[in-house]
C-alpha positions as YAML, in Angstrom:
chain: A
units: angstrom
residues:
- id: 1
  name: UNK
  ca: [50.94, -97.67, 1.48]
- id: 2
  name: UNK
  ca: [47.41, -97.11, 2.79]
- id: 3
  name: UNK
  ca: [47.59, -93.52, 2.13]
- id: 4
  name: UNK
  ca: [46.34, -90.49, 4.85]
- id: 5
  name: UNK
  ca: [43.89, -93.04, 6.49]
- id: 6
  name: UNK
  ca: [47.19, -94.96, 7.24]
- id: 7
  name: UNK
  ca: [49.09, -92.47, 8.44]
- id: 8
  name: UNK
  ca: [46.28, -91.00, 10.15]
- id: 9
  name: UNK
  ca: [45.82, -93.88, 12.80]
- id: 10
  name: UNK
  ca: [49.29, -95.50, 12.31]
- id: 11
  name: UNK
  ca: [50.51, -94.43, 15.60]
- id: 12
  name: UNK
  ca: [47.00, -95.77, 17.24]
- id: 13
  name: UNK
  ca: [46.83, -98.92, 15.09]
- id: 14
  name: UNK
  ca: [50.27, -100.10, 15.80]
- id: 15
  name: UNK
  ca: [50.15, -98.98, 19.85]
- id: 16
  name: UNK
  ca: [47.30, -101.12, 20.06]
- id: 17
  name: UNK
  ca: [49.26, -104.25, 18.26]
- id: 18
  name: UNK
  ca: [52.30, -103.32, 21.02]
- id: 19
  name: UNK
  ca: [50.18, -103.84, 24.06]
- id: 20
  name: UNK
  ca: [48.79, -107.44, 22.95]
- id: 21
  name: UNK
  ca: [51.97, -108.21, 22.32]
- id: 22
  name: UNK
  ca: [53.88, -106.78, 24.96]
- id: 23
  name: UNK
  ca: [51.13, -108.39, 27.55]
- id: 24
  name: UNK
  ca: [51.31, -111.58, 25.34]
- id: 25
  name: UNK
  ca: [55.49, -111.57, 25.98]
- id: 26
  name: UNK
  ca: [54.97, -110.60, 29.49]
- id: 27
  name: UNK
  ca: [52.45, -113.60, 29.94]
- id: 28
  name: UNK
  ca: [55.42, -116.22, 29.38]
- id: 29
  name: UNK
  ca: [58.03, -114.12, 31.41]
- id: 30
  name: UNK
  ca: [57.52, -115.25, 34.59]
- id: 31
  name: UNK
  ca: [57.50, -112.64, 37.17]
- id: 32
  name: UNK
  ca: [58.98, -110.00, 34.62]
- id: 33
  name: UNK
  ca: [56.54, -107.10, 36.02]
- id: 34
  name: UNK
  ca: [53.91, -106.78, 39.00]
- id: 35
  name: UNK
  ca: [50.90, -104.83, 39.46]
- id: 36
  name: UNK
  ca: [50.65, -101.20, 41.20]
- id: 37
  name: UNK
  ca: [48.45, -101.25, 44.20]
- id: 38
  name: UNK
  ca: [48.63, -97.88, 45.70]
- id: 39
  name: UNK
  ca: [46.50, -94.94, 45.13]
- id: 40
  name: UNK
  ca: [47.76, -91.65, 44.33]
- id: 41
  name: UNK
  ca: [46.91, -88.66, 46.08]
- id: 42
  name: UNK
  ca: [45.15, -85.67, 44.96]
- id: 43
  name: UNK
  ca: [46.98, -82.30, 44.97]
- id: 44
  name: UNK
  ca: [45.04, -79.81, 46.63]
- id: 45
  name: UNK
  ca: [47.72, -77.55, 48.22]
- id: 46
  name: UNK
  ca: [50.53, -75.32, 46.80]
- id: 47
  name: UNK
  ca: [52.67, -75.79, 44.36]
- id: 48
  name: UNK
  ca: [56.08, -75.05, 44.05]
- id: 49
  name: UNK
  ca: [58.46, -75.68, 41.02]
- id: 50
  name: UNK
  ca: [62.27, -75.69, 40.66]
- id: 51
  name: UNK
  ca: [63.87, -75.44, 36.97]
- id: 52
  name: UNK
  ca: [67.37, -76.21, 36.74]
- id: 53
  name: UNK
  ca: [69.45, -75.69, 32.98]
- id: 54
  name: UNK
  ca: [72.99, -75.85, 32.44]
- id: 55
  name: UNK
  ca: [74.81, -75.04, 29.31]
- id: 56
  name: UNK
  ca: [78.42, -75.00, 30.75]
- id: 57
  name: UNK
  ca: [79.36, -72.16, 28.65]
- id: 58
  name: UNK
  ca: [82.80, -72.13, 27.70]
- id: 59
  name: UNK
  ca: [83.72, -75.87, 29.35]
- id: 60
  name: UNK
  ca: [84.18, -78.98, 27.44]
- id: 61
  name: UNK
  ca: [80.71, -80.67, 26.84]
- id: 62
  name: UNK
  ca: [79.28, -77.62, 26.44]
- id: 63
  name: UNK
  ca: [75.73, -77.99, 25.49]
- id: 64
  name: UNK
  ca: [72.95, -75.17, 23.55]
- id: 65
  name: UNK
  ca: [69.68, -76.50, 24.63]
- id: 66
  name: UNK
  ca: [69.41, -76.64, 28.56]
- id: 67
  name: UNK
  ca: [68.56, -73.12, 29.21]
- id: 68
  name: UNK
  ca: [65.95, -73.61, 26.16]
- id: 69
  name: UNK
  ca: [64.46, -76.34, 28.18]
- id: 70
  name: UNK
  ca: [64.23, -74.82, 31.24]
- id: 71
  name: UNK
  ca: [62.15, -71.36, 29.55]
- id: 72
  name: UNK
  ca: [59.97, -73.92, 27.52]
- id: 73
  name: UNK
  ca: [59.05, -76.24, 30.48]
- id: 74
  name: UNK
  ca: [58.44, -73.34, 32.64]
- id: 75
  name: UNK
  ca: [56.13, -71.40, 30.13]
- id: 76
  name: UNK
  ca: [53.92, -74.84, 29.75]
- id: 77
  name: UNK
  ca: [53.39, -75.46, 32.97]
- id: 78
  name: UNK
  ca: [52.63, -72.30, 34.10]
- id: 79
  name: UNK
  ca: [50.56, -72.26, 31.05]
- id: 80
  name: UNK
  ca: [48.39, -74.99, 31.94]
- id: 81
  name: UNK
  ca: [48.63, -75.18, 35.74]
- id: 82
  name: UNK
  ca: [48.33, -72.70, 38.78]
- id: 83
  name: UNK
  ca: [52.23, -72.42, 40.37]
- id: 84
  name: UNK
  ca: [52.71, -70.27, 43.75]
- id: 85
  name: UNK
  ca: [56.44, -70.34, 44.23]
- id: 86
  name: UNK
  ca: [59.06, -71.02, 41.28]
- id: 87
  name: UNK
  ca: [62.76, -70.87, 41.33]
- id: 88
  name: UNK
  ca: [65.19, -71.31, 38.49]
- id: 89
  name: UNK
  ca: [69.06, -71.84, 38.40]
- id: 90
  name: UNK
  ca: [70.80, -71.28, 34.67]
- id: 91
  name: UNK
  ca: [74.13, -70.50, 34.14]
- id: 92
  name: UNK
  ca: [73.13, -67.39, 32.19]
- id: 93
  name: UNK
  ca: [72.16, -65.47, 35.10]
- id: 94
  name: UNK
  ca: [74.04, -62.66, 36.95]
- id: 95
  name: UNK
  ca: [72.48, -63.37, 40.14]
- id: 96
  name: UNK
  ca: [75.67, -65.70, 42.04]
- id: 97
  name: UNK
  ca: [72.49, -67.27, 43.98]
- id: 98
  name: UNK
  ca: [71.11, -68.01, 40.78]
- id: 99
  name: UNK
  ca: [74.12, -70.38, 38.98]
- id: 100
  name: UNK
  ca: [73.67, -73.95, 39.56]
- id: 101
  name: UNK
  ca: [76.24, -74.62, 41.35]
- id: 102
  name: UNK
  ca: [76.54, -77.76, 43.53]
- id: 103
  name: UNK
  ca: [75.92, -75.84, 46.47]
- id: 104
  name: UNK
  ca: [72.81, -73.89, 44.93]
- id: 105
  name: UNK
  ca: [71.43, -76.92, 43.47]
- id: 106
  name: UNK
  ca: [71.56, -78.86, 46.85]
- id: 107
  name: UNK
  ca: [70.14, -75.55, 48.93]
- id: 108
  name: UNK
  ca: [67.08, -75.61, 46.12]
- id: 109
  name: UNK
  ca: [66.52, -78.84, 46.61]
- id: 110
  name: UNK
  ca: [65.87, -77.99, 50.44]
- id: 111
  name: UNK
  ca: [63.92, -74.97, 49.56]
- id: 112
  name: UNK
  ca: [61.55, -77.40, 47.18]
- id: 113
  name: UNK
  ca: [60.56, -79.51, 49.90]
- id: 114
  name: UNK
  ca: [60.65, -76.76, 52.61]
- id: 115
  name: UNK
  ca: [57.85, -77.08, 54.98]
- id: 116
  name: UNK
  ca: [55.61, -78.97, 52.18]
- id: 117
  name: UNK
  ca: [52.42, -80.86, 53.55]
- id: 118
  name: UNK
  ca: [49.58, -83.50, 52.20]
- id: 119
  name: UNK
  ca: [48.31, -81.90, 49.32]
- id: 120
  name: UNK
  ca: [51.20, -80.07, 47.87]
- id: 121
  name: UNK
  ca: [52.58, -80.48, 44.65]
- id: 122
  name: UNK
  ca: [56.22, -80.04, 44.37]
- id: 123
  name: UNK
  ca: [57.71, -80.21, 40.29]
- id: 124
  name: UNK
  ca: [61.77, -80.48, 39.82]
- id: 125
  name: UNK
  ca: [63.15, -80.24, 36.08]
- id: 126
  name: UNK
  ca: [66.45, -80.74, 35.27]
- id: 127
  name: UNK
  ca: [68.10, -80.22, 31.67]
- id: 128
  name: UNK
  ca: [71.90, -80.43, 31.89]
- id: 129
  name: UNK
  ca: [74.80, -83.33, 32.25]
- id: 130
  name: UNK
  ca: [74.14, -86.42, 33.70]
- id: 131
  name: UNK
  ca: [76.91, -88.98, 34.76]
- id: 132
  name: UNK
  ca: [77.89, -92.00, 36.36]
- id: 133
  name: UNK
  ca: [79.93, -93.48, 39.02]
- id: 134
  name: UNK
  ca: [80.88, -96.73, 41.10]
- id: 135
  name: UNK
  ca: [78.06, -97.61, 43.32]
- id: 136
  name: UNK
  ca: [79.52, -97.76, 46.67]
- id: 137
  name: UNK
  ca: [76.89, -98.95, 49.00]
- id: 138
  name: UNK
  ca: [75.39, -102.03, 47.20]
- id: 139
  name: UNK
  ca: [71.77, -100.41, 46.13]
- id: 140
  name: UNK
  ca: [72.41, -100.61, 42.32]
- id: 141
  name: UNK
  ca: [71.84, -103.39, 40.10]
- id: 142
  name: UNK
  ca: [73.28, -101.98, 37.53]
- id: 143
  name: UNK
  ca: [76.73, -101.49, 40.20]
- id: 144
  name: UNK
  ca: [76.47, -97.73, 39.20]
- id: 145
  name: UNK
  ca: [75.56, -94.52, 40.73]
- id: 146
  name: UNK
  ca: [74.26, -92.16, 38.65]
- id: 147
  name: UNK
  ca: [75.00, -88.42, 38.99]
- id: 148
  name: UNK
  ca: [73.94, -84.68, 38.48]
- id: 149
  name: UNK
  ca: [76.52, -82.45, 36.63]
- id: 150
  name: UNK
  ca: [76.65, -79.04, 38.28]
- id: 151
  name: UNK
  ca: [78.23, -76.19, 36.30]
- id: 152
  name: UNK
  ca: [81.14, -75.88, 38.93]
- id: 153
  name: UNK
  ca: [81.61, -79.98, 38.66]
- id: 154
  name: UNK
  ca: [85.45, -79.66, 38.09]
- id: 155
  name: UNK
  ca: [86.08, -77.97, 41.58]
- id: 156
  name: UNK
  ca: [83.17, -79.44, 43.82]
- id: 157
  name: UNK
  ca: [82.50, -82.48, 41.77]
- id: 158
  name: UNK
  ca: [78.91, -84.15, 40.77]
- id: 159
  name: UNK
  ca: [75.80, -85.34, 42.93]
- id: 160
  name: UNK
  ca: [75.37, -88.53, 43.12]
- id: 161
  name: UNK
  ca: [72.29, -90.00, 43.52]
- id: 162
  name: UNK
  ca: [72.52, -91.33, 47.30]
- id: 163
  name: UNK
  ca: [72.71, -87.82, 47.82]
- id: 164
  name: UNK
  ca: [69.93, -86.49, 45.90]
- id: 165
  name: UNK
  ca: [67.52, -88.91, 47.29]
- id: 166
  name: UNK
  ca: [68.14, -88.04, 50.68]
- id: 167
  name: UNK
  ca: [68.48, -83.84, 50.54]
- id: 168
  name: UNK
  ca: [65.49, -83.90, 48.02]
- id: 169
  name: UNK
  ca: [63.30, -87.28, 48.68]
- id: 170
  name: UNK
  ca: [63.66, -88.90, 51.75]
- id: 171
  name: UNK
  ca: [60.82, -88.13, 54.83]
- id: 172
  name: UNK
  ca: [58.47, -86.06, 52.57]
- id: 173
  name: UNK
  ca: [55.52, -86.38, 54.14]
- id: 174
  name: UNK
  ca: [52.41, -88.56, 52.98]
- id: 175
  name: UNK
  ca: [50.15, -86.79, 50.80]
- id: 176
  name: UNK
  ca: [52.95, -84.63, 49.04]
- id: 177
  name: UNK
  ca: [53.26, -85.06, 45.43]
- id: 178
  name: UNK
  ca: [57.31, -84.73, 43.77]
- id: 179
  name: UNK
  ca: [56.98, -84.80, 40.21]
- id: 180
  name: UNK
  ca: [60.49, -85.14, 38.75]
- id: 181
  name: UNK
  ca: [61.29, -84.20, 34.86]
- id: 182
  name: UNK
  ca: [65.13, -85.48, 34.89]
- id: 183
  name: UNK
  ca: [66.45, -84.42, 30.80]
- id: 184
  name: UNK
  ca: [69.64, -85.29, 30.93]
- id: 185
  name: UNK
  ca: [72.04, -88.96, 30.64]
- id: 186
  name: UNK
  ca: [72.00, -91.93, 32.97]
- id: 187
  name: UNK
  ca: [69.03, -90.45, 34.66]
- id: 188
  name: UNK
  ca: [66.25, -93.45, 34.84]
- id: 189
  name: UNK
  ca: [67.46, -94.13, 38.48]
- id: 190
  name: UNK
  ca: [68.74, -90.64, 39.28]
- id: 191
  name: UNK
  ca: [66.00, -90.00, 42.10]
- id: 192
  name: UNK
  ca: [67.08, -93.74, 43.21]
- id: 193
  name: UNK
  ca: [63.25, -94.60, 43.24]
- id: 194
  name: UNK
  ca: [62.65, -98.09, 43.66]
- id: 195
  name: UNK
  ca: [59.87, -99.00, 41.05]
- id: 196
  name: UNK
  ca: [59.88, -98.87, 37.41]
- id: 197
  name: UNK
  ca: [57.15, -98.90, 35.32]
- id: 198
  name: UNK
  ca: [56.37, -100.25, 31.67]
- id: 199
  name: UNK
  ca: [54.08, -98.82, 29.05]
- id: 200
  name: UNK
  ca: [50.91, -100.81, 30.93]
- id: 201
  name: UNK
  ca: [51.71, -99.21, 34.28]
- id: 202
  name: UNK
  ca: [52.49, -102.21, 35.81]
- id: 203
  name: UNK
  ca: [56.12, -102.64, 37.98]
- id: 204
  name: UNK
  ca: [59.04, -103.87, 36.31]
- id: 205
  name: UNK
  ca: [60.65, -106.70, 38.21]
- id: 206
  name: UNK
  ca: [63.50, -107.90, 35.62]
- id: 207
  name: UNK
  ca: [64.70, -105.29, 33.09]
- id: 208
  name: UNK
  ca: [62.80, -107.14, 29.86]
- id: 209
  name: UNK
  ca: [65.29, -105.79, 26.98]
- id: 210
  name: UNK
  ca: [64.35, -108.90, 24.86]
- id: 211
  name: UNK
  ca: [60.18, -108.44, 24.88]
- id: 212
  name: UNK
  ca: [60.72, -104.64, 24.57]
- id: 213
  name: UNK
  ca: [62.73, -105.25, 21.65]
- id: 214
  name: UNK
  ca: [59.94, -107.75, 20.08]
- id: 215
  name: UNK
  ca: [57.59, -105.25, 20.66]
- id: 216
  name: UNK
  ca: [59.38, -102.35, 19.19]
- id: 217
  name: UNK
  ca: [59.97, -104.63, 16.00]
- id: 218
  name: UNK
  ca: [56.50, -105.23, 15.61]
- id: 219
  name: UNK
  ca: [55.04, -101.63, 16.05]
- id: 220
  name: UNK
  ca: [58.10, -100.35, 13.34]
- id: 221
  name: UNK
  ca: [56.43, -102.63, 11.24]
- id: 222
  name: UNK
  ca: [53.17, -102.15, 11.70]
- id: 223
  name: UNK
  ca: [53.90, -98.18, 11.53]
- id: 224
  name: UNK
  ca: [55.87, -98.46, 8.25]
- id: 225
  name: UNK
  ca: [53.13, -100.58, 6.47]
- id: 226
  name: UNK
  ca: [50.49, -97.89, 7.35]
- id: 227
  name: UNK
  ca: [52.67, -94.95, 6.64]
- id: 228
  name: UNK
  ca: [55.29, -95.68, 4.98]
- id: 229
  name: UNK
  ca: [57.89, -93.43, 6.72]
- id: 230
  name: UNK
  ca: [61.48, -95.01, 6.04]
- id: 231
  name: UNK
  ca: [63.68, -92.94, 8.08]
- id: 232
  name: UNK
  ca: [61.34, -93.67, 11.10]
- id: 233
  name: UNK
  ca: [61.01, -97.17, 10.43]
- id: 234
  name: UNK
  ca: [64.99, -98.00, 9.84]
- id: 235
  name: UNK
  ca: [66.17, -96.17, 13.11]
- id: 236
  name: UNK
  ca: [62.93, -98.12, 15.39]
- id: 237
  name: UNK
  ca: [64.13, -101.28, 13.59]
- id: 238
  name: UNK
  ca: [67.86, -100.66, 14.93]
- id: 239
  name: UNK
  ca: [66.54, -99.78, 17.73]
- id: 240
  name: UNK
  ca: [64.65, -103.11, 18.62]
- id: 241
  name: UNK
  ca: [67.21, -105.17, 17.32]
- id: 242
  name: UNK
  ca: [69.72, -103.46, 19.91]
- id: 243
  name: UNK
  ca: [67.13, -104.62, 22.55]
- id: 244
  name: UNK
  ca: [66.52, -107.81, 21.33]
- id: 245
  name: UNK
  ca: [70.26, -108.80, 21.13]
- id: 246
  name: UNK
  ca: [71.00, -107.73, 24.63]
- id: 247
  name: UNK
  ca: [68.54, -109.73, 26.19]
- id: 248
  name: UNK
  ca: [66.32, -109.87, 29.83]
- id: 249
  name: UNK
  ca: [68.31, -108.68, 32.70]
- id: 250
  name: UNK
  ca: [67.54, -110.28, 35.97]
- id: 251
  name: UNK
  ca: [70.16, -107.64, 37.59]
- id: 252
  name: UNK
  ca: [71.33, -108.08, 41.44]
- id: 253
  name: UNK
  ca: [68.39, -109.22, 43.25]
- id: 254
  name: UNK
  ca: [70.11, -108.48, 46.86]
- id: 255
  name: UNK
  ca: [70.56, -104.35, 45.27]
- id: 256
  name: UNK
  ca: [66.60, -104.13, 44.24]
- id: 257
  name: UNK
  ca: [65.69, -105.65, 47.80]
- id: 258
  name: UNK
  ca: [67.90, -102.99, 49.42]
- id: 259
  name: UNK
  ca: [66.63, -100.41, 47.09]
- id: 260
  name: UNK
  ca: [62.87, -101.24, 48.06]
- id: 261
  name: UNK
  ca: [63.74, -101.23, 51.77]
- id: 262
  name: UNK
  ca: [65.70, -98.15, 52.07]
- id: 263
  name: UNK
  ca: [64.56, -95.84, 49.46]
- id: 264
  name: UNK
  ca: [60.74, -96.57, 49.46]
- id: 265
  name: UNK
  ca: [58.70, -93.36, 50.28]
- id: 266
  name: UNK
  ca: [55.32, -92.28, 51.78]
- id: 267
  name: UNK
  ca: [54.92, -89.51, 49.67]
- id: 268
  name: UNK
  ca: [53.89, -89.59, 45.85]
- id: 269
  name: UNK
  ca: [57.51, -89.26, 44.37]
- id: 270
  name: UNK
  ca: [57.25, -89.77, 40.38]
- id: 271
  name: UNK
  ca: [59.70, -89.69, 38.20]
- id: 272
  name: UNK
  ca: [60.18, -89.15, 34.49]
- id: 273
  name: UNK
  ca: [63.50, -89.20, 32.79]
- id: 274
  name: UNK
  ca: [64.97, -89.18, 29.34]
- id: 275
  name: UNK
  ca: [66.34, -92.34, 29.10]
- id: 276
  name: UNK
  ca: [67.70, -95.63, 30.92]
- id: 277
  name: UNK
  ca: [70.84, -95.29, 33.06]
- id: 278
  name: UNK
  ca: [72.86, -96.55, 30.51]
- id: 279
  name: UNK
  ca: [72.17, -94.51, 27.52]
- id: 280
  name: UNK
  ca: [72.44, -90.83, 27.00]
- id: 281
  name: UNK
  ca: [70.22, -88.14, 26.32]
- id: 282
  name: UNK
  ca: [70.29, -85.88, 22.97]
- id: 283
  name: UNK
  ca: [70.64, -82.31, 23.09]
- id: 284
  name: UNK
  ca: [69.46, -81.77, 20.24]
- id: 285
  name: UNK
  ca: [67.74, -79.16, 17.36]
- id: 286
  name: UNK
  ca: [63.98, -79.46, 16.54]
- id: 287
  name: UNK
  ca: [62.26, -77.20, 14.34]
- id: 288
  name: UNK
  ca: [65.61, -74.52, 14.65]
- id: 289
  name: UNK
  ca: [65.49, -74.51, 18.35]
- id: 290
  name: UNK
  ca: [68.20, -76.34, 20.18]
- id: 291
  name: UNK
  ca: [66.09, -78.62, 23.09]
- id: 292
  name: UNK
  ca: [66.63, -81.60, 24.99]
- id: 293
  name: UNK
  ca: [64.77, -84.59, 23.16]
- id: 294
  name: UNK
  ca: [62.86, -85.73, 26.05]
- id: 295
  name: UNK
  ca: [61.56, -82.20, 26.98]
- id: 296
  name: UNK
  ca: [60.72, -81.58, 23.87]
- id: 297
  name: UNK
  ca: [59.12, -85.06, 23.70]
- id: 298
  name: UNK
  ca: [57.05, -84.25, 26.79]
- id: 299
  name: UNK
  ca: [55.50, -80.67, 25.71]
- id: 300
  name: UNK
  ca: [54.64, -82.34, 22.62]
- id: 301
  name: UNK
  ca: [52.65, -84.80, 23.84]
- id: 302
  name: UNK
  ca: [50.92, -83.20, 26.59]
- id: 303
  name: UNK
  ca: [50.11, -80.32, 23.99]
- id: 304
  name: UNK
  ca: [48.32, -82.52, 22.32]
- id: 305
  name: UNK
  ca: [46.37, -84.12, 24.94]
- id: 306
  name: UNK
  ca: [46.59, -82.71, 28.72]
- id: 307
  name: UNK
  ca: [44.43, -85.40, 30.00]
- id: 308
  name: UNK
  ca: [46.50, -88.37, 29.19]
- id: 309
  name: UNK
  ca: [47.05, -90.53, 31.88]
- id: 310
  name: UNK
  ca: [51.04, -90.93, 33.20]
- id: 311
  name: UNK
  ca: [51.43, -94.23, 31.44]
- id: 312
  name: UNK
  ca: [50.12, -92.91, 28.22]
- id: 313
  name: UNK
  ca: [52.30, -90.02, 28.66]
- id: 314
  name: UNK
  ca: [55.65, -92.14, 28.92]
- id: 315
  name: UNK
  ca: [54.31, -94.48, 25.99]
- id: 316
  name: UNK
  ca: [53.58, -91.28, 23.98]
- id: 317
  name: UNK
  ca: [56.93, -89.41, 24.42]
- id: 318
  name: UNK
  ca: [58.52, -93.23, 23.41]
- id: 319
  name: UNK
  ca: [56.19, -92.90, 19.81]
- id: 320
  name: UNK
  ca: [57.54, -89.34, 19.50]
- id: 321
  name: UNK
  ca: [61.18, -89.88, 19.76]
- id: 322
  name: UNK
  ca: [61.11, -93.67, 18.54]
- id: 323
  name: UNK
  ca: [63.39, -93.98, 15.41]
- id: 324
  name: UNK
  ca: [64.78, -90.32, 15.33]
- id: 325
  name: UNK
  ca: [66.91, -90.66, 18.54]
- id: 326
  name: UNK
  ca: [68.31, -93.90, 20.70]
- id: 327
  name: UNK
  ca: [67.28, -93.02, 24.20]
- id: 328
  name: UNK
  ca: [63.93, -94.58, 25.60]
- id: 329
  name: UNK
  ca: [62.34, -92.33, 28.37]
- id: 330
  name: UNK
  ca: [61.54, -93.86, 31.39]
- id: 331
  name: UNK
  ca: [59.05, -93.29, 34.60]
- id: 332
  name: UNK
  ca: [59.79, -94.47, 38.44]
- id: 333
  name: UNK
  ca: [58.13, -93.84, 41.33]
- id: 334
  name: UNK
  ca: [58.76, -94.32, 45.22]
- id: 335
  name: UNK
  ca: [55.67, -96.67, 45.94]
- id: 336
  name: UNK
  ca: [53.58, -98.72, 44.10]
- id: 337
  name: UNK
  ca: [51.41, -96.00, 42.83]
- id: 338
  name: UNK
  ca: [48.66, -96.91, 40.46]
- id: 339
  name: UNK
  ca: [49.22, -94.20, 37.63]
- id: 340
  name: UNK
  ca: [46.38, -94.77, 35.43]
- id: 341
  name: UNK
  ca: [45.29, -91.39, 36.19]
- id: 342
  name: UNK
  ca: [45.50, -88.39, 34.27]
- id: 343
  name: UNK
  ca: [48.86, -87.01, 34.50]
- id: 344
  name: UNK
  ca: [48.94, -83.93, 36.79]
- id: 345
  name: UNK
  ca: [51.11, -81.17, 38.94]
...
């Protein structure tokens, strides 16, 4: 409707309007969010990275893009940052130690964190299946534990988020940074981190689906008015209506308190996930290549602006996927970290 100028500034204008509406709604929803207060440490030491991609060749639920995701994310990060040590687990390799079995994944988690000290940076990227099972210890607000699904899951079983946290996260020293990129279904709390972020950098106390639905609808209408993209608008409106109708959820406050008490970290642990715990993540085909939608969005966003903040990166990934996929990327932390800093590993 507004021609080239409208298309050029559609996301920027809609984003500013979404922020204003979101802040207004948050102010009228008592204690829906709280401010982050703790500083993010600097990376001054070694960087170690673990990349895991599983296509499940020949198995039910075979995927196409997960190994591509590993190659793409690894190529992108190593071109932008110095990474001293790298390990890759994919199910197309001949070396048995490099196959992403349950045993090898847990061993790789131990390798990633081994010897880490203040100033060191640890990077984890996982692309594959994620699942959920009934929570047995009362630390999940939705009553479900999330799981990673190794290539040998039919014999060895899943890796439950409680075990992931215990092996990879718990006890990491203060000053260590762990950045996890989890491109799989049901991934919001895959590392069992207690603090979930909004796109404004605040910490979410209750799940404000209704407010987010309203914000999504406002953004969709504004973008359509400016750029005339009907397909994107229809997808965004559908997503907004689903959130709006699902309402807000206060969850299980006892489970939340237990998670904060038992899962808070001294280290700077930050997780980007492909979707909410209740959602699935798309194994997509974009520009002729099989790829995870979230991995694609991360690379696309950082390629355009490497110096954006963590919260802006979260918002940007959501905008890239909005109207095309139902999933909503999430960000969580092990401490109440202020993440209005440029993304860095």
